[in-house]
C-alpha positions as CSV (number, residue, x, y, z in Angstrom):
1,M,0.0,0.2,-0.1
2,K,2.6,2.3,0.8
3,K,4.5,1.4,-2.6
4,M,1.3,2.5,-4.4
5,S,1.3,5.8,-2.4
6,D,4.7,6.8,-3.2
7,I,4.2,6.0,-6.9
8,F,1.0,8.3,-6.8
9,M,2.9,11.3,-5.0
10,K,5.7,11.1,-7.8
11,I,3.2,11.2,-10.7
12,F,1.1,14.2,-8.8
13,Q,4.6,16.1,-8.4
14,A,5.6,15.5,-11.8
15,K,2.2,16.7,-13.2
16,F,2.4,19.6,-10.7
17,F,5.8,20.7,-11.9
18,R,4.8,20.1,-15.8
19,F,1.6,22.5,-14.6
20,Q,4.1,25.3,-13.2
21,A,5.8,25.3,-16.7
22,D,2.7,25.7,-18.5
23,I,1.7,28.7,-16.4
24,I,5.0,30.9,-16.5
25,P,7.3,29.0,-19.1
26,E,10.9,30.0,-18.2
27,K,11.8,30.4,-22.1
28,G,8.8,33.2,-22.3
29,P,9.2,36.8,-21.4
30,W,6.8,36.3,-18.8
31,A,9.6,37.0,-16.0
32,A,10.6,40.4,-17.5
33,L,6.9,41.3,-18.1
34,I,6.0,41.2,-14.4
35,L,9.4,42.1,-12.8
36,I,9.9,45.4,-14.5
37,P,6.8,47.0,-13.6
38,V,6.8,46.3,-10.1
39,T,10.2,47.2,-9.7
40,I,9.6,50.7,-11.2
41,I,6.5,50.9,-8.9
42,S,8.9,50.0,-5.9
43,G,10.7,53.2,-6.7
44,A,8.2,55.5,-8.4
45,Y,5.3,55.3,-6.0
46,W,7.5,53.9,-2.8
47,T,5.4,50.8,-2.5
48,S,6.7,47.3,-2.8
49,I,3.5,45.4,-2.3
50,P,3.3,44.4,-5.7
51,F,6.9,43.3,-5.8
52,Y,6.0,41.1,-3.0
53,G,3.1,39.4,-5.2
54,V,5.8,39.0,-7.9
55,I,8.5,37.3,-6.3
56,A,6.1,35.3,-4.9
57,V,4.6,34.1,-8.2
58,L,8.1,33.7,-9.5
59,W,9.0,31.5,-6.5
60,L,6.0,29.2,-7.0
61,F,6.4,28.8,-10.8
62,Q,10.2,29.4,-11.6
63,R,12.2,28.9,-8.8
64,K,15.6,27.6,-9.8
65,T,17.2,26.3,-6.7
66,P,16.0,25.2,-3.0
67,I,15.9,27.9,-0.6
68,Q,18.6,28.2,1.8
69,W,16.9,27.1,4.7
70,E,19.9,27.3,7.2
71,A,21.1,30.3,6.2
72,G,17.7,31.7,5.9
73,L,16.5,30.6,9.2
74,S,19.9,31.6,10.9
75,L,19.3,35.1,9.6
76,M,15.6,35.4,10.4
77,G,16.3,33.9,13.8
78,I,19.1,36.4,14.7
79,T,17.5,39.5,13.4
80,L,14.4,38.8,15.3
81,L,16.2,38.0,18.4
82,G,17.7,41.4,18.3
83,V,14.2,42.9,17.6
84,F,13.4,41.0,20.9
85,V,16.0,42.6,22.7
86,V,15.6,46.2,21.9
87,S,12.1,46.6,20.4
88,K,9.6,44.2,22.2
89,T,6.5,45.8,21.6
90,D,7.6,47.8,18.5
91,Y,5.1,45.6,16.3
92,A,5.6,47.7,13.0
93,F,9.3,46.9,13.3
94,W,8.7,43.3,13.8
95,I,6.3,43.1,10.9
96,Y,9.1,45.0,8.7
97,T,11.7,42.8,9.6
98,I,9.9,39.6,9.0
99,K,9.0,41.1,5.6
100,I,12.1,42.2,4.2
101,I,14.1,38.9,5.6
102,G,11.5,36.8,4.2
103,C,12.0,38.5,0.8
104,F,15.9,37.9,1.1
105,V,15.4,34.3,1.6
106,I,13.1,33.9,-1.2
107,V,15.0,35.7,-4.0
108,T,18.1,33.6,-3.3
109,S,16.1,30.7,-5.0
110,L,15.0,32.8,-8.0
111,R,16.8,33.4,-11.4
112,P,14.6,35.3,-13.6
113,A,15.8,34.9,-17.3
114,I,15.2,36.5,-20.8
115,Q,16.0,34.7,-24.3
116,A,18.2,36.7,-26.5
117,H,15.7,37.1,-29.2
118,Q,13.3,38.6,-26.7
119,R,15.7,41.4,-25.7
120,I,14.4,44.1,-28.1
121,W,11.1,44.1,-27.1
122,V,11.5,44.0,-23.3
123,D,13.8,47.0,-23.9
124,I,11.0,49.0,-25.7
125,Y,8.5,47.8,-23.0
126,F,10.8,48.8,-20.3
127,V,11.3,52.3,-21.9
128,L,7.6,52.8,-22.5
129,L,7.0,52.2,-18.8
130,L,9.8,54.7,-17.9
131,G,8.0,57.2,-20.0
132,I,4.7,56.6,-18.2
133,I,6.4,57.4,-15.0
134,W,8.1,60.6,-16.5
135,E,4.6,61.5,-17.7
136,T,2.5,60.7,-14.6
137,N,4.4,60.5,-11.3
138,A,7.5,62.7,-11.8
139,Y,8.5,66.4,-11.7
140,I,11.5,68.9,-11.6
141,H,11.9,71.0,-8.4
142,L,14.8,73.6,-8.0
143,G,16.5,72.0,-11.2
144,R,16.3,68.5,-10.0
145,W,14.3,65.8,-11.3
146,T,12.3,63.4,-9.1
147,F,9.7,60.8,-8.7
148,D,6.3,62.0,-6.8
149,M,6.9,59.5,-3.6
150,G,3.9,60.6,-1.9
151,F,5.9,62.3,1.1
152,G,5.1,66.0,0.1
153,R,8.5,66.9,-0.6
154,Y,10.9,66.1,-3.7
155,L,13.6,63.2,-3.1
156,P,15.9,63.3,-6.0
157,N,18.5,61.2,-4.1
158,W,16.2,58.4,-3.5
159,T,15.2,58.8,-7.1
160,A,18.6,58.5,-8.2
161,I,19.1,55.1,-6.3
162,Y,16.2,53.4,-8.3
163,C,17.6,55.0,-11.3
164,F,21.0,53.0,-10.6
165,L,19.1,49.8,-9.9
166,F,17.1,50.1,-13.2
167,A,20.6,51.0,-15.0
168,M,21.9,47.7,-13.3
169,L,19.0,45.6,-14.6
170,A,19.3,46.9,-18.1
171,V,23.0,45.9,-18.2
172,R,22.3,42.6,-16.8
173,W,19.6,41.9,-19.4
174,R,21.6,43.9,-22.2
175,L,18.8,46.8,-22.8
176,P,20.6,49.6,-24.5
177,L,17.7,51.8,-24.9
178,T,16.8,51.3,-21.1
179,L,20.4,51.9,-20.1
180,L,20.5,55.2,-21.9
181,V,17.1,56.5,-20.5
182,T,17.8,55.4,-16.8
183,L,21.4,56.9,-16.8
184,T,19.5,60.2,-18.5
185,F,17.1,60.1,-15.7
186,G,19.8,59.7,-13.0
187,W,21.6,62.5,-14.2
188,L,18.7,65.0,-14.0
189,T,18.2,64.3,-10.4
190,G,21.5,66.0,-10.0
191,S,22.4,63.4,-7.3
192,R,26.5,63.7,-6.8
193,N,26.2,60.1,-5.1
194,F,24.9,59.2,-8.9
195,A,27.5,60.8,-10.5
196,L,30.1,59.3,-8.1
197,A,28.8,55.7,-8.4
198,L,28.9,56.1,-11.9
199,G,32.6,57.3,-11.7
200,V,33.3,54.1,-9.9
201,V,31.7,51.8,-12.4
202,G,34.2,53.4,-15.0
203,M,37.1,52.6,-12.6
204,G,35.7,49.3,-12.2
205,Y,35.8,48.7,-16.0
206,L,39.5,50.2,-16.2
207,L,40.3,47.6,-13.5
208,F,38.2,44.6,-14.5
209,P,40.5,41.7,-13.9
210,I,41.4,43.1,-10.1
211,W,37.4,43.3,-9.1
212,Q,36.7,40.0,-11.1
213,W,39.0,38.4,-8.5
214,V,37.9,40.1,-5.6
215,F,34.2,39.5,-6.2
216,S,34.8,35.6,-6.8
217,K,35.1,34.9,-3.1
218,T,32.7,36.0,-0.2
219,S,35.4,37.0,2.2
220,R,37.3,39.2,-0.3
221,T,33.8,40.8,-1.1
222,V,33.2,41.6,2.6
223,V,36.6,43.0,3.2
224,L,36.4,45.3,0.1
225,Y,33.0,46.4,1.2
226,L,34.2,47.3,4.9
227,F,37.3,48.9,3.2
228,S,35.1,51.0,1.1
229,A,32.8,52.0,3.8
230,G,35.7,53.2,6.1
231,L,37.6,54.8,3.4
232,A,34.0,56.7,2.3
233,L,33.9,58.1,5.8
234,Y,37.4,59.0,6.2
235,I,37.2,61.0,2.8
236,L,34.1,62.7,4.0
237,E,35.8,64.0,7.3
238,Q,38.9,65.0,5.5
239,I,37.2,67.1,3.1
240,T,34.6,68.4,5.5
241,K,37.2,69.6,8.1
242,G,39.1,71.3,5.3
243,H,42.2,68.8,4.8
244,W,41.5,68.0,1.6
245,V,40.6,70.3,-1.1
246,E,37.1,70.2,-2.7
247,L,36.4,69.0,-6.1
248,S,34.2,70.7,-8.7
249,L,34.3,69.5,-12.4
250,F,33.0,71.6,-15.2
251,N,30.9,73.9,-12.9
252,E,28.1,71.1,-12.8
253,Q,26.1,71.1,-9.4
254,I,26.2,66.9,-9.9
255,L,30.0,67.2,-10.3
256,K,30.8,69.4,-6.9
257,F,32.1,67.3,-4.2
258,T,32.3,69.6,-1.4
259,A,32.3,69.7,2.5
260,D,28.9,68.4,4.1
261,A,29.3,69.2,7.9
262,V,25.5,67.9,8.5
263,R,26.1,64.7,6.8
264,L,29.6,64.0,9.0
265,D,27.8,65.0,12.2
266,W,24.9,62.7,11.2
267,D,27.3,59.9,10.7
268,M,29.0,60.6,14.1
269,I,25.7,60.8,15.9
270,G,25.0,57.3,14.6
271,I,28.3,55.8,15.8
272,S,27.9,57.6,19.2
273,E,24.5,56.0,19.7
274,W,25.6,52.7,18.5
275,T,28.3,52.7,20.9
276,K,26.5,54.2,23.8
277,S,26.2,50.8,25.8
278,M,27.1,47.2,25.2
279,Q,23.3,46.2,24.4
280,N,23.2,49.0,21.7
281,F,26.7,47.8,20.4
282,A,25.4,44.0,20.1
283,W,21.9,44.4,19.1
284,G,21.3,48.1,18.1
285,V,18.5,50.6,19.1
286,G,16.0,49.3,16.9
287,D,13.8,51.5,14.3
288,W,15.8,54.8,14.2
289,P,13.1,57.5,13.3
290,N,13.0,58.7,9.9
291,D,12.8,62.5,11.0
292,G,15.7,62.2,13.3
293,P,19.5,62.9,12.3
294,N,19.8,59.7,10.1
295,P,23.3,58.4,9.3
296,H,23.9,58.5,5.4
297,H,26.1,55.7,5.4
298,S,24.7,52.1,4.6
299,L,26.8,50.4,7.0
300,I,26.7,52.7,9.9
301,H,22.7,53.0,9.7
302,T,22.6,49.2,10.0
303,L,24.9,49.0,12.8
304,L,22.8,51.7,14.5
305,E,19.5,49.7,14.2
306,R,20.7,46.2,14.4
307,G,23.7,46.0,16.3
308,I,26.9,44.3,15.5
309,V,25.6,40.8,15.6
310,G,22.7,41.4,13.1
311,T,24.7,43.4,10.9
312,G,27.7,40.6,10.7
313,V,25.2,38.1,9.7
314,L,23.5,40.4,7.2
315,I,26.8,41.1,5.7
316,V,27.7,37.4,5.2
317,F,24.4,36.5,4.0
318,I,24.1,39.5,1.3
319,M,27.9,39.2,0.2
320,N,27.8,35.7,-0.2
321,D,24.9,35.6,-2.6
322,L,26.3,38.8,-4.3
323,S,29.9,37.3,-4.9
324,K,28.1,34.3,-6.5
325,H,26.5,36.2,-9.0
326,A,28.5,38.9,-9.5
327,R,30.4,37.7,-12.7
328,G,29.9,40.3,-15.7
329,M,28.4,43.0,-13.2
330,E,31.4,43.7,-11.2
331,P,32.0,47.6,-12.0
332,W,28.1,47.9,-11.1
333,L,28.4,46.0,-8.2
334,L,31.3,48.4,-7.1
335,G,29.2,51.5,-8.1
336,W,26.3,50.0,-6.0
337,F,28.5,49.9,-3.0
338,S,29.7,53.3,-3.2
339,L,26.0,54.6,-3.5
340,G,25.7,53.6,0.0
341,M,28.5,55.2,1.4
342,Y,26.8,58.8,1.6
343,L,23.0,57.7,1.8
344,H,21.4,55.6,4.4
345,L,20.8,52.4,2.4
346,N,20.2,50.2,5.3
347,F,20.8,46.6,5.0
348,V,17.3,45.7,6.0
349,T,15.5,47.6,2.9
350,M,14.1,46.5,-0.3
351,F,17.0,48.1,-2.2
352,W,19.5,45.3,-1.3
353,V,16.5,42.8,-2.0
354,I,16.3,44.2,-5.4
355,S,20.0,44.4,-6.0
356,I,20.5,40.7,-5.1
357,L,17.5,39.9,-7.4
358,I,19.1,41.7,-10.4
359,L,22.3,40.1,-10.1
360,R,20.6,36.8,-10.0
361,C,18.8,37.5,-13.6
362,R,19.9,35.7,-16.2
363,Y,20.6,36.4,-20.1
364,V,20.0,33.6,-22.4
365,R,21.6,33.0,-25.8
366,N,21.0,29.5,-27.6
367,G,20.1,27.8,-24.5
368,K,23.5,29.0,-22.6
369,D,23.8,31.8,-19.8
370,I,25.9,34.8,-20.9
371,Q,27.2,36.4,-17.7
372,E,29.5,38.9,-19.1
373,D,27.9,42.2,-20.1
374,A,28.0,43.3,-23.7
375,L,30.9,45.8,-23.2
376,V,33.2,42.9,-21.7
377,E,31.9,40.3,-24.2
378,L,33.1,42.7,-26.9
379,L,36.4,43.7,-25.3
380,L,37.3,39.9,-24.9
381,K,36.4,39.1,-28.5
382,K,38.5,41.9,-29.9
383,W,41.1,40.7,-27.6
384,K,40.8,37.3,-28.8
385,N,40.9,38.2,-32.6
386,F,44.0,40.5,-31.7
387,R,45.7,37.4,-30.2
388,L,44.8,35.2,-33.2
389,R,46.1,37.7,-35.6
390,M,49.2,38.1,-33.7
391,A,49.8,34.4,-33.7
392,S,49.3,34.1,-37.3
393,L,52.0,36.7,-37.9
């Protein structure tokens, strides 16, 4: 009897997985068609509820790998323990933490893909959606373009963060029109952080083999991030205190890197609050108020809210997954790191969930995943042809 039940169970499972493939086939454009609009909505309207629904659908019908239950439960358990220690009755903070950590766990089993022959249509679709947002939910204030996120004030720096994420997705899926549009939008925000991140991306391409080696291992990725975090804070202090000269290029606001005493003070306040007691140092202070002096530094902000224990586990979890799928995106991942050095991109936010999912996206040509971006692939092809010509002389 047991043998018959096992046979029926195997038949049911086989039918069920075929049923999944028939609903949202992996070789179709469906992952891109549903993922792109909810990613845009997450930034333009400051709501991620549609995004949660899409990653749930992708998990049900297009998951590629099993959920990392041990790592996921460890991350969830330690972060919730921190919330219990510092904010037992802050139920909103409990719900928010569970929601974001749950998203981390789910996206690590997804690998959304587009096929090479679908690329041009996906590119046009992405640009059209961005055009709709341009017309319906964005405006220019004081010479800076911004999404209307519903907070009653303009937020060009937050807009620039999402423009950079859109650009990363365009590079991963080889969408040239989308890349051009998102870089233009990001430039119109007037965000110096956006310009700095693009400069770092350029440096990443110049030293591409080095970053490939660094990002190929989790431990090196963690060390790079911690070094970048410390270096960014040191540079801010040196410029703000007048030890280093300010930098201004072409007399453009977006290229003026000047002293920022307020931002440095907020970062120092965050460090002071985090180290005020051993409990704060270990577990953080809980949900730091948005209307307070927020540290504009992703690592300091996370240490302030989550403490050294939660932040340590978060760094290992995030950097481990990023390093696994960074190939071909190393310069852009380097730029993403730099973007969080002067903005409060807390690790427990949708920003990092989306960045992980973008790096896990796949571009498929003739049934094979192409990991290098178009520029790197072109340069490698030129280099190979050059070597062949030299060898034939």
